[in-house]
BABA-69255 format. One record per residue (C-alpha): residue in three letters; chain; x, y, z. Coordinates in Angstrom, 3 decimals, padded with zeros to 6 digits. Each point is the difference from the previous one (the first is absolute). Example, Ala and Ser with C-alpha at 12.3 -4.5 7.8 and 13.67 -1.06 7.14 Angstrom:
BEGIN
+------+-------+----------+----------+----------+
| resn | chain |        X |        Y |        Z |
+------+-------+----------+----------+----------+
|  ala |     A |  012.300 | -004.500 |  007.800 |
|  ser |     A |  001.370 |  003.440 | -000.660 |
+------+-------+----------+----------+----------+
END
This chain:
BEGIN
+------+-------+----------+----------+----------+
| resn | chain |        X |        Y |        Z |
+------+-------+----------+----------+----------+
|  met |     A |  055.568 |  086.720 |  080.961 |
|  glu |     A |  001.563 |  003.913 | -000.216 |
|  leu |     A | -003.603 |  000.942 |  001.496 |
|  leu |     A |  000.277 | -002.293 |  002.696 |
|  lys |     A |  003.534 |  001.492 |  000.903 |
|  arg |     A | -001.626 |  002.914 |  000.215 |
|  leu |     A | -002.811 | -000.347 |  001.971 |
|  met |     A |  002.182 | -001.699 |  002.459 |
|  lys |     A |  002.038 |  002.812 | -000.016 |
|  phe |     A | -002.950 |  002.169 |  000.760 |
|  phe |     A | -001.147 | -001.738 |  003.080 |
|  ile |     A |  003.319 | -000.434 |  001.400 |
|  ile |     A |  000.393 |  004.041 | -000.193 |
|  ser |     A | -003.679 |  000.497 |  001.442 |
|  phe |     A |  000.508 | -002.702 |  002.879 |
|  ile |     A |  003.277 |  001.660 |  000.899 |
|  phe |     A | -001.777 |  003.681 | -000.319 |
|  ile |     A | -002.762 | -001.072 |  002.214 |
|  ile |     A |  002.265 | -001.692 |  002.875 |
|  ser |     A |  002.037 |  003.214 |  000.230 |
|  ser |     A | -003.078 |  001.813 |  000.489 |
|  leu |     A | -001.565 | -001.587 |  003.006 |
|  pro |     A |  000.830 |  001.721 |  003.152 |
|  phe |     A |  003.212 | -001.685 |  001.611 |
|  ser |     A | -000.354 | -002.365 |  003.670 |
|  thr |     A |  002.520 |  000.364 |  002.778 |
|  arg |     A |  001.564 | -003.522 | -001.261 |
|  met |     A |  000.516 |  001.756 | -003.412 |
|  ser |     A |  001.612 |  003.130 |  000.947 |
|  glu |     A |  002.176 | -002.085 |  001.907 |
|  ala |     A |  000.983 | -002.709 | -002.821 |
|  tyr |     A |  001.698 |  002.601 | -002.005 |
|  pro |     A |  002.880 | -002.254 | -001.661 |
|  ile |     A | -002.661 | -001.236 | -002.117 |
|  tyr |     A | -000.707 |  003.562 | -001.739 |
|  ala |     A |  003.444 |  000.669 | -000.035 |
|  gln |     A |  000.397 | -003.170 | -002.124 |
|  gln |     A | -002.984 |  000.815 | -002.120 |
|  gly |     A |  001.122 |  003.851 | -000.958 |
|  tyr |     A |  003.669 | -000.586 | -000.233 |
|  thr |     A |  001.746 | -001.791 | -002.049 |
|  asn |     A |  003.183 |  000.579 |  001.943 |
|  pro |     A | -000.385 |  001.306 |  004.060 |
|  arg |     A |  003.151 |  001.640 | -000.435 |
|  ala |     A | -000.180 |  003.380 | -001.983 |
|  ala |     A |  002.587 |  001.621 | -002.378 |
|  asn |     A |  000.808 |  002.456 |  003.200 |
|  gly |     A |  000.399 | -003.002 |  002.405 |
|  arg |     A | -003.312 |  000.680 |  001.972 |
|  ile |     A | -001.714 | -003.437 |  000.630 |
|  ala |     A | -003.913 |  000.225 | -000.757 |
|  cys |     A | -000.917 | -000.400 |  003.151 |
|  ala |     A |  000.789 |  003.438 |  001.226 |
|  asn |     A | -002.601 |  001.177 | -002.017 |
|  cys |     A | -002.327 | -000.889 |  002.449 |
|  his |     A |  001.906 | -000.617 |  003.193 |
|  leu |     A |  000.917 |  003.808 |  000.262 |
|  ala |     A |  001.949 |  000.085 |  003.524 |
|  glu |     A |  003.681 | -001.093 | -000.072 |
|  lys |     A |  000.829 | -002.738 |  002.277 |
|  pro |     A |  003.553 | -002.074 |  000.059 |
|  val |     A |  000.693 | -002.926 | -001.239 |
|  gln |     A |  003.034 | -002.355 |  000.060 |
|  ile |     A |  001.414 | -002.938 | -002.049 |
|  glu |     A |  002.262 | -002.823 |  000.843 |
|  ser |     A |  001.754 | -002.199 | -002.595 |
|  pro |     A |  003.462 | -001.349 | -000.804 |
|  lys |     A |  002.570 |  001.866 | -001.432 |
|  ala |     A |  000.993 | -002.428 | -002.541 |
|  val |     A | -001.940 | -003.012 | -001.141 |
|  leu |     A |  001.276 | -003.360 | -002.594 |
|  pro |     A | -002.267 | -000.998 | -002.302 |
|  asn |     A | -002.842 | -002.254 | -000.024 |
|  lys |     A | -000.265 |  000.584 |  004.203 |
|  val |     A | -002.686 |  000.772 |  002.129 |
|  phe |     A |  000.236 |  003.137 |  002.149 |
|  glu |     A | -002.138 |  001.864 |  002.551 |
|  ala |     A | -000.884 |  003.876 | -000.696 |
|  ala |     A | -001.522 |  001.025 |  003.226 |
|  val |     A | -002.281 |  003.240 |  000.166 |
|  lys |     A | -000.570 |  001.531 |  003.077 |
|  ile |     A | -003.133 |  002.172 |  000.209 |
|  pro |     A |  000.581 |  001.807 |  003.843 |
|  tyr |     A | -002.875 |  001.800 |  001.896 |
|  ala |     A | -001.371 | -000.016 |  003.419 |
|  lys |     A | -002.176 | -003.030 |  000.657 |
|  asp |     A | -002.425 |  001.941 |  002.217 |
|  ala |     A | -000.970 |  002.202 | -003.376 |
|  lys |     A | -003.495 | -000.407 | -001.067 |
|  gln |     A | -001.488 |  000.979 | -003.219 |
|  ile |     A | -003.590 |  000.981 | -001.135 |
|  leu |     A | -001.687 | -001.975 | -002.501 |
|  gly |     A | -002.455 |  001.207 | -002.241 |
|  asn |     A | -003.087 | -000.748 |  002.398 |
|  gly |     A |  002.041 |  002.106 |  002.492 |
|  gln |     A |  000.805 | -002.378 |  002.555 |
|  leu |     A |  003.846 | -000.654 |  000.969 |
|  ser |     A |  002.031 | -003.096 | -000.838 |
|  gly |     A |  003.348 | -000.938 | -000.473 |
|  leu |     A |  002.220 |  001.146 | -002.841 |
|  asn |     A |  000.719 | -002.420 | -003.056 |
|  val |     A |  002.720 | -000.045 | -001.598 |
|  gly |     A |  001.345 | -000.769 | -003.620 |
|  ala |     A |  003.562 |  000.292 | -002.163 |
|  val |     A |  001.259 | -000.062 | -003.541 |
|  val |     A |  003.148 | -001.668 | -000.689 |
|  ile |     A |  001.447 |  001.076 | -003.400 |
|  leu |     A |  002.743 | -002.220 | -000.879 |
|  pro |     A |  002.845 | -000.212 | -003.033 |
|  glu |     A | -001.345 | -001.805 | -003.193 |
|  gly |     A |  000.729 | -003.798 |  000.387 |
|  phe |     A | -000.483 |  000.365 |  004.325 |
|  lys |     A | -003.291 | -001.637 |  000.834 |
|  leu |     A | -002.291 | -001.735 |  002.770 |
|  ala |     A |  001.617 | -003.369 |  000.793 |
|  pro |     A | -001.738 | -002.884 | -000.332 |
|  asn |     A | -001.493 | -001.893 |  002.759 |
|  asn |     A |  002.235 | -002.634 | -000.484 |
|  leu |     A |  003.096 |  001.820 |  000.097 |
|  ile |     A | -000.977 |  001.737 |  003.497 |
|  ser |     A |  001.725 | -001.091 |  003.174 |
|  lys |     A | -002.165 | -001.021 |  002.878 |
|  glu |     A |  001.515 |  003.262 |  001.816 |
|  ile |     A | -001.063 |  002.679 | -002.376 |
|  lys |     A | -003.567 | -002.031 | -000.450 |
|  glu |     A | -000.326 |  000.467 |  003.473 |
|  lys |     A |  000.930 |  003.820 | -000.024 |
|  ser |     A | -002.533 |  000.521 | -002.863 |
|  lys |     A | -002.648 | -001.991 |  001.702 |
|  gly |     A | -003.498 |  001.181 | -000.581 |
|  val |     A |  001.397 |  002.723 | -002.641 |
|  tyr |     A | -001.386 | -000.274 | -003.755 |
|  ile |     A |  002.724 |  001.237 | -002.473 |
|  ser |     A | -001.063 |  000.286 | -003.535 |
|  pro |     A |  001.531 |  001.274 | -003.627 |
|  tyr |     A | -001.267 |  003.611 | -000.843 |
|  ser |     A | -001.260 | -001.336 | -003.291 |
|  ser |     A |  000.585 | -003.146 | -002.156 |
|  thr |     A |  002.779 |  001.478 | -002.269 |
|  gln |     A |  001.704 |  001.897 |  003.226 |
|  asp |     A |  001.140 | -002.851 |  002.473 |
|  asn |     A |  002.655 |  002.073 |  000.786 |
|  ile |     A | -002.540 |  002.264 |  002.133 |
|  leu |     A | -001.395 | -001.290 |  002.714 |
|  val |     A | -003.108 |  001.600 |  002.476 |
|  val |     A | -001.406 | -001.232 |  003.109 |
|  gly |     A | -002.713 |  001.534 |  001.927 |
|  pro |     A | -002.032 |  000.983 |  001.382 |
|  ile |     A |  000.667 | -002.090 |  003.130 |
|  ala |     A | -000.163 |  000.464 |  004.224 |
|  gly |     A |  002.662 |  002.361 |  000.856 |
|  asp |     A |  000.217 | -000.938 |  003.633 |
|  thr |     A |  001.643 | -002.998 | -000.996 |
|  his |     A |  001.424 |  000.611 | -003.055 |
|  gln |     A |  002.273 |  003.205 |  000.229 |
|  glu |     A |  002.893 | -001.866 | -001.356 |
|  ile |     A | -000.585 | -002.108 | -003.355 |
|  ile |     A |  002.167 | -002.679 | -001.497 |
|  phe |     A | -000.207 | -000.382 | -003.800 |
|  pro |     A |  001.919 | -003.143 | -001.180 |
|  val |     A |  001.949 |  001.114 | -003.093 |
|  leu |     A |  001.365 | -002.177 | -002.481 |
|  ser |     A |  002.995 |  001.153 | -002.081 |
|  pro |     A |  000.827 | -000.237 | -003.880 |
|  asp |     A |  002.228 | -002.126 | -001.436 |
|  pro |     A |  002.337 |  001.740 | -002.826 |
|  ala |     A |  000.614 | -003.449 | -001.684 |
|  thr |     A | -003.498 | -000.662 | -000.227 |
|  asn |     A | -001.065 |  003.394 | -001.290 |
|  lys |     A |  002.106 |  002.186 | -001.845 |
|  lys |     A | -001.791 |  003.279 |  000.785 |
|  ile |     A |  001.494 | -000.271 |  003.280 |
|  asn |     A |  003.583 |  001.164 |  000.906 |
|  phe |     A |  002.142 |  000.150 |  003.399 |
|  leu |     A | -000.774 |  003.360 |  001.061 |
|  lys |     A | -000.959 |  002.077 |  002.401 |
|  tyr |     A | -003.779 |  000.719 |  000.077 |
|  pro |     A | -002.557 |  002.122 |  001.924 |
|  ile |     A | -002.621 | -001.322 |  001.885 |
|  tyr |     A | -003.423 |  002.298 |  000.792 |
|  val |     A | -002.606 | -000.192 |  002.979 |
|  gly |     A | -003.069 |  001.815 |  001.112 |
|  ala |     A | -001.734 | -000.932 |  002.622 |
|  asn |     A | -003.145 |  001.773 |  001.731 |
|  arg |     A | -001.879 | -000.423 |  003.290 |
|  gly |     A | -003.728 |  000.890 |  000.672 |
|  arg |     A | -002.378 |  001.255 | -002.497 |
|  gly |     A |  000.555 |  002.857 | -002.158 |
|  gln |     A | -001.273 |  003.480 | -001.069 |
|  ile |     A | -001.245 | -000.086 | -003.281 |
|  tyr |     A | -001.936 | -003.055 | -001.775 |
|  pro |     A |  001.213 | -001.270 | -003.536 |
|  thr |     A | -002.985 |  002.193 | -001.337 |
|  gly |     A |  001.410 |  002.965 |  001.121 |
|  glu |     A | -002.337 |  000.604 |  002.835 |
|  lys |     A |  000.892 |  000.311 |  003.364 |
|  ser |     A | -000.116 | -002.160 |  002.731 |
|  asn |     A | -001.231 |  000.920 |  003.685 |
|  asn |     A |  003.155 | -000.638 |  001.134 |
|  asn |     A |  000.833 |  003.882 | -000.193 |
|  val |     A | -000.601 |  003.178 |  001.444 |
|  val |     A | -003.485 |  001.450 | -000.637 |
|  thr |     A |  000.563 |  003.759 | -000.947 |
|  ser |     A | -002.781 |  002.597 | -000.098 |
|  ser |     A | -001.938 |  000.738 | -002.788 |
|  phe |     A | -001.403 |  003.302 |  001.377 |
|  glu |     A |  001.462 |  002.599 |  002.092 |
|  gly |     A | -001.869 |  001.689 |  002.934 |
|  gln |     A | -000.868 | -000.686 |  003.934 |
|  ile |     A | -000.929 | -003.274 |  001.007 |
|  thr |     A | -003.745 |  000.146 |  001.483 |
|  asp |     A | -000.641 | -004.008 |  000.689 |
|  ile |     A |  001.517 | -003.173 | -000.236 |
|  gln |     A | -002.161 | -002.824 |  000.105 |
|  pro |     A |  000.690 | -003.386 |  000.424 |
|  leu |     A | -001.915 | -002.552 | -002.682 |
|  asp |     A | -001.557 | -003.192 |  000.523 |
|  lys |     A |  002.892 | -001.834 | -002.255 |
|  gly |     A |  003.158 |  001.510 |  001.903 |
|  glu |     A | -000.215 |  002.857 | -002.356 |
|  thr |     A |  000.211 |  003.421 |  001.160 |
|  leu |     A | -001.640 |  003.014 | -001.305 |
|  ile |     A |  001.599 |  003.370 | -000.279 |
|  thr |     A | -001.881 |  003.139 | -000.169 |
|  met |     A |  001.619 |  003.554 | -001.018 |
|  val |     A | -001.231 |  003.545 | -000.420 |
|  asn |     A |  001.929 |  002.010 | -002.266 |
|  ser |     A |  000.259 |  004.130 |  000.207 |
|  asn |     A | -002.886 |  000.006 | -002.077 |
|  gly |     A | -002.428 | -002.068 |  002.061 |
|  lys |     A | -000.059 | -002.663 | -002.131 |
|  glu |     A |  000.099 | -003.311 |  001.968 |
|  thr |     A |  001.930 | -003.014 | -001.355 |
|  lys |     A |  000.355 | -003.758 |  000.937 |
|  gln |     A |  002.775 | -001.978 | -000.639 |
|  asn |     A | -000.196 | -004.251 |  001.105 |
|  ile |     A |  003.005 | -001.391 |  001.448 |
|  pro |     A |  000.711 | -003.958 | -000.414 |
|  lys |     A | -000.264 | -002.271 |  002.969 |
|  gly |     A |  003.342 | -000.662 |  002.013 |
|  leu |     A |  001.502 |  003.503 | -000.433 |
|  ser |     A |  001.309 |  001.669 |  002.595 |
|  leu |     A | -001.216 |  003.896 |  000.315 |
|  leu |     A |  002.187 |  002.496 |  000.317 |
|  val |     A | -002.828 |  003.098 |  000.091 |
|  ser |     A | -002.444 |  000.851 |  002.372 |
|  lys |     A | -003.136 |  002.152 |  000.206 |
|  asn |     A |  000.171 |  003.736 | -000.583 |
|  asp |     A |  003.656 | -000.447 | -001.697 |
|  asn |     A |  000.384 |  002.292 | -003.098 |
|  ile |     A |  000.842 | -002.549 | -002.857 |
|  lys |     A |  002.260 |  001.066 | -003.196 |
|  leu |     A | -000.454 | -001.518 | -003.467 |
|  asp |     A |  002.281 | -003.171 | -000.072 |
|  gln |     A |  000.649 |  000.057 |  004.013 |
|  pro |     A |  000.213 | -003.663 |  001.288 |
|  leu |     A | -003.184 | -001.110 |  001.625 |
|  thr |     A |  001.702 | -003.137 |  001.475 |
|  lys |     A |  002.978 | -001.457 |  001.086 |
|  asp |     A |  002.067 | -002.255 | -002.668 |
|  pro |     A | -000.839 | -003.350 |  000.471 |
|  asn |     A |  002.614 | -001.548 | -002.018 |
|  val |     A |  002.489 | -002.149 |  001.368 |
|  gly |     A |  001.556 | -001.847 | -002.918 |
|  gly |     A |  001.777 |  000.685 | -002.728 |
|  phe |     A |  002.589 | -000.825 | -002.859 |
|  gly |     A |  003.676 | -000.523 | -000.363 |
|  gln |     A |  002.258 | -001.037 | -002.689 |
|  thr |     A |  003.796 | -000.819 | -000.212 |
|  asp |     A |  002.738 | -001.905 | -001.675 |
|  val |     A |  002.922 | -002.575 | -000.065 |
|  glu |     A |  002.582 | -001.221 | -002.279 |
|  ile |     A |  000.612 | -003.670 | -000.277 |
|  val |     A |  002.862 | -001.700 | -001.733 |
|  leu |     A | -000.315 | -002.938 | -002.117 |
|  gln |     A |  003.115 | -001.782 |  000.545 |
|  asp |     A |  001.868 | -002.212 | -002.484 |
|  pro |     A |  000.898 | -003.019 |  001.661 |
|  ser |     A |  003.455 | -000.276 | -001.848 |
|  arg |     A |  001.007 |  003.447 |  001.142 |
|  val |     A | -000.461 | -001.043 |  004.002 |
|  ile |     A |  001.883 | -002.944 | -001.106 |
|  gly |     A |  002.779 |  002.070 | -001.682 |
|  phe |     A | -000.058 |  002.263 |  003.238 |
|  ile |     A |  000.394 | -002.917 |  002.515 |
|  val |     A |  003.060 | -001.325 | -002.330 |
|  phe |     A |  001.528 |  003.312 |  000.031 |
|  ala |     A | -000.506 |  000.884 |  003.715 |
|  phe |     A |  001.373 | -003.723 |  000.825 |
|  ser |     A |  003.401 |  000.816 | -001.998 |
|  val |     A |  000.245 |  003.275 |  001.376 |
|  leu |     A | -000.226 | -001.879 |  003.382 |
|  phe |     A |  002.543 | -002.600 | -000.869 |
|  thr |     A |  002.282 |  002.379 | -001.399 |
|  gln |     A | -000.001 |  002.275 |  003.056 |
|  ile |     A |  000.578 | -003.370 |  002.108 |
|  phe |     A |  002.814 | -001.031 | -002.178 |
|  phe |     A |  001.942 |  003.427 |  000.083 |
|  val |     A | -000.543 |  000.068 |  003.967 |
|  ile |     A |  001.669 | -003.693 | -000.256 |
|  lys |     A |  002.738 |  001.131 | -001.850 |
|  lys |     A |  000.848 |  002.860 |  002.212 |
|  lys |     A | -000.174 | -002.014 |  002.822 |
|  gln |     A |  002.752 | -002.269 | -001.605 |
|  phe |     A |  002.154 |  002.923 | -001.319 |
|  glu |     A |  000.063 |  001.507 |  003.582 |
|  lys |     A |  001.097 | -003.887 |  001.294 |
|  val |     A |  002.788 |  000.392 | -002.587 |
|  gln |     A |  001.252 |  003.067 |  001.029 |
|  ala |     A | -000.119 | -000.603 |  003.411 |
|  ala |     A |  002.080 | -003.095 | -000.494 |
|  glu |     A |  002.261 |  002.026 | -001.978 |
|  leu |     A |  000.798 |  002.641 |  002.538 |
|  lys |     A |  000.884 | -002.955 |  002.683 |
|  phe |     A |  002.732 | -000.611 | -002.387 |
+------+-------+----------+----------+----------+
END
């Protein structure tokens, strides 16, 4: 039995190694959330940085809207907004241009989780139509991920969240909690393996003068340079990138040869939410009405006193 377990472990590790060694397709490079789930037990590091920022290097804005306070065992909306220009086009792994995809991760307080389908209202279902939201892992249902999905129709993603009930979960208290969110639009600059994607500026690997710029059959471009010693070097430019240089230009080492193709980026933010005790709300309402009635009573008594004074003045 022990030998069988060891063999199974060996085969699983070998399978993961083989899969990780395969070249990444365009779709795989876009489906980063699955790699975050495989590579990080918690997507938020101790310094607050969310794992998506390791591959999506450009910084872009993100917003989250949620209630300031919520009662126990209630479903509420957490709306993540991922703004970008709708006419923006990203470069794919094959060099073609395409619309941007978006993705997001929402890190809820412990006890908060994705609302069950039977508790979600028709209005929220309509808003989140076509969006598949899943827990980050089987043991962390308070972390929700979505994507990649088409950004043209999903610049706002609605997360239906169910608040916990301290009456049934003794680990939960009526306190103020943070909600962390990270969202990206477009492809990343680095693959999970650490290799650069084609969504980067290409810099010169050599220095010298450009003597020839030759288009290749597959849409790539071959740049030929000659250095001060007369040595000829060649550098290949992937398909879909726009050149910044031309023939006879003098190029320095690490000088950009192409424009930056990246139009996307990643952003993260946070917001606070209060898990409100219903008895506190009721107590506040009772207190507010008692103050109101007290003020009304004082006004009435003042009017009565003024009438008595007026009557005494007449006599």
